[in-house]
N, C-alpha and C positions, 0 to 999 in steps of 0.2 A: 230359660229358668233352670237354676244351679239346684242339683239334687242334693238333698241332705244326706251326709255321710256319717255313719255311726261305726265307732271302733268298739268291738267287745273284747274284753279281757278276762278270760277264765283263769282260776287257780288252776295249775298243770296236774289235776287228779281227774280220774275219771267221771267220779259222781259231780263233779264241778263243771267239766267240759260238756258232759251230756246236756244237761238242762240249758245251759247258755248258748249251745250251738242251735238247739231247737228254737229257742227265742230268737235267735239271729235269722233263721229261715223265715220266721213270722214277720220280723221286721222288714225283710227283704221283700216279702209277698205284698207289702202295703206300698211299695215303690221307692223305699229307702236304698241308698248304697250302704253295704253292710262289710265290715272286714272284721274277720275274727283273728285275734293274735294269740298264739299258742307259744308259751315258754317251755320248751321240752327238748331232750336230746333225742327222744325215741324216733327212730328212723320210719316208724309207721306213719309219723304225722307229716311226711313231706308232701303236703297237698298245696295246691295253688288256688283250687276252687273247690267249692262244695254246692252244687246246684248254683244259686243266685248269690252265694255268700263267698265273698274273696277270704282265702285263708293265708296268713303270713305265719311261717314258724320260725322262731329265732332260739337257736341253739342255748340251752340253759340246763346244767347239770342237775340231777336230783340230789336228795340228800344222802342217798347211799353212794352215789358216784363220786360226789364231792369229799366223802369219808371225814366229815366234819360233824359237831355238834348240831342239833336242831336250832339251838339260838344263833349260831354263827352262820348256818345256812339260810336262815330267814332273813338275815342282815344282808348277806350277801344277795340273796334273790331280790330283796328291795332295792338295792343300789343297782343291780343289772336292769330291772324293768324300769326303773326311773329314768335312766340314762337312755335305754333303747327306745322308749315311747316318745320321747322329744323327738329323737331322729326319724322314727317312723311317722309321725304326725307330719313333720316337715316333707318328708318323701312321698307320702300318699297324696298330699296336696298337689305335688308336682305331676307325679305319675297317673293318677285317677282324674284329674281335672275338677274334682271335688273336694272342697277342703272338710276337714273333721269338724263336726259340730258338737260332738257329744260323745263322751266316753262311758261305756257300761263295764262297771268292773265288779269282780268277784268280791264280796263283802269282806273275804278273808284278808284283801289287800286295801284297806281303808286309806292308806296312804296315797293311792292314785288320785284321790279327791284334790289333794294338794298341788299335784302336777297339773290336773284339769284346770284349777283356778289359775295357775300361773301362765297356762297357755291360752286363758280366756275361753275355756270350753264348758258346757254344761256337762253334768255329771249324775250317773244313777248308780247307786249300789244295787247288787244283785245278790240277794240271800239264797244259797241253794238248798237249804236245809227247811224243814217245816217250821211254822210259827210255833208248835209247842216247844221244839227243842230251843229255837231263838229265843222264847221267854225265859227258858232258865238261865242261858247265858246273859240275857239283859239285867235279870235281877242280881246276878253276880257282879257285873259291871257296875251296877247302882249302889253295890253294897248291901243290898237287902237280902243276899244269900251269903253267908260267910264260909270260907274254905280255909282250913279242913270243915266239915260240916258240923254245926253245934248241936243241933237238935232236929228230931224227927217227931211226926212229919213234917214236911215243910209247907206252908199255908201262905200262898198267894191270895190276892183278891179274886183273880183268875188267872189259870185254869184251877181246879181243886185241888187239895192237898196231895202231895207227892211223898211216896216213900222212896228209900234209896234206890230200890230195884229199877224206878221210874226213871231214874236221872241218867243223863249221857255218861259213857265210860270215862270220860276225862275229867268228871267230877266225883263219881264215887269210887273210881280206882286211883286216885291221886296219891295215896300213900304207899301203893304196892308197885308203881312203875313210875321211874324218875323222870321218863320223858313225856308223861302225862302233864307236868307243869308247863312246859315249854308250849304243848299243844293247846293246853287250856287258855293260856295267855293269848295265843293266836285267836281262838274262837271267840274269847271274851272281847278282844280288841276290836272286833266288827263294830261295836256299838260307841267306838272312840268319838266319831264325827256322826253319828245317826241322825242328828237333827240338821246336819248341815248340807248334805247332799240335796240336789234339786229333785229327785225320785228315788223311792225305796221299792224295789221289785222283789217279790218274794215267790219262790217255786212251790205253791200250794193252791188249792182253791177254797172258797167259802164253806161249801158242803161238806169238805173232809174234816176240817177242825173250826167250825164256824165260832166257838167259843174263844179259843186262842187267837184266831184273825181279828177277831173284834177288840180283844183286849189288846194286843200290839197295835192296832190301828187307832186306841185310845191315847197312845204315848206320841204318835205323830202318822201324818197320813201315809198309808201303804197301798201297793197295788199287787194284789194276788195275780200271778199270771200262769198258773198252771192248768192242767197236768201238761209238763213240758215233755211231751212223747211223740214219736214220729206221727205224722198225720194219718196214716194209713189206720192207725188203732184208734183213731179219734174223731175227726170231722171229715177225713179225705179231702180238705181244702187245697192242700198242697200237693201238687202232681207229682208221683214217683218217691215221695217222701216215705221209704219204708223202714229205713234204719238211721242211728244217729249219725254215722259216716266218719267219725274220726275216733280211732281206738288205740289206747296206750298198749292194748294186749290183743292177742290174735284171737279172735272168736272163733268159738266152735258152734256156729248157727245150725248145721245140719245134724250134728251129734246130739245137740240139747232138743232139736225138734223131733228127731226120731224118737229119743226116750221119753219125750212129753207125749207124743202120740200112742205110745205103747201103753199109756195109763189110762184108765177110766176117767170120765169127766168128773171132778170135784175131788180128785183123791191126791192131789199134789199142793202142798203148800210151798210158796216161794219165800224165802228169807235171805235178804240182801245184807251181808255184813260189812259192805263196803270194800273197795278196791285196796285199801291199805291194811286190811285185817289179815293177820297170820293164824290160820286155823291149827 
C-alpha cells in the first residue's frame, strides 16, 4: 500500500518555519510521509532529516542578501519557488517511492495553489498568525477596511471595535515606513484564493480566541491546529520532541534558561516582536 506523501512549504522566516515544522511532525506521527522544503541560504538549515520529517533545503537569497527592493525580491522568490517545486515533486516521486499527494503551503505564498492544481495535487493553506490578525487582513482584502484608515474606531460584526493601537504594524504605520506598503500587500494577498484551497489550517486554538475563530469560520471552513509547540510542553505524544529543530539564528538556550531560572515564578513577561523586528 502506497504511503501518502505531503510536501510542507513554509515561508522562510523563523515565525513561519516553527509552526509548520511542528505541524509536519504531527502529520508524520500519523503515518504520513512528510517532507519540509526550506527556501533559504542560511547554512544552519543544512538538514536532511528532522525526526520522521524529511527536510530539503533549496538555496534562495534573502531580501537583504539580494540587495533589491522588497517588491522585486517577492517576484524573484515566487519565480524560484514555482520552478523548484515542479522539479522537486518529480524528484521526490522517484527518490522516495511515494508520489506527492498534497502541498501544505504558507498562506503568504497563495500562488503555490496554482502550481498544485497544475500538478494535479491537493493543497492546503497554512495561516501561521492568529485569527484575530487574519481577520483584520481579511477585511482589508474585501475592501471593508480602507487604507489609509478613514475612521476610528473600526467596527466589524466580529470581533469588537478596534482602535488604531489594536491593529498590526503594517496597517497603522503605513504612512511612516515606505516598505510597509509592500509587506501589507503580501499579508493581504493571503486571501486572494482563500475560498479555493482544499483546506485552511490556522495556527491557533478555539479557547485562545473563540470569537475570532468562529467569525473566520463563518466565511469558509477552517481548521485550528494549534498550539504548534514542541510536544514536551504540550501532550508529550511525540518522543524526544523538545525543540523546533530548524533555526535561522543561533539559539542561546542555556543562557536564556539560566536567566529565567534566576527569576521568581510569575515575574517574567515574554513579548515576541518577531524575528524581523529591529529594536
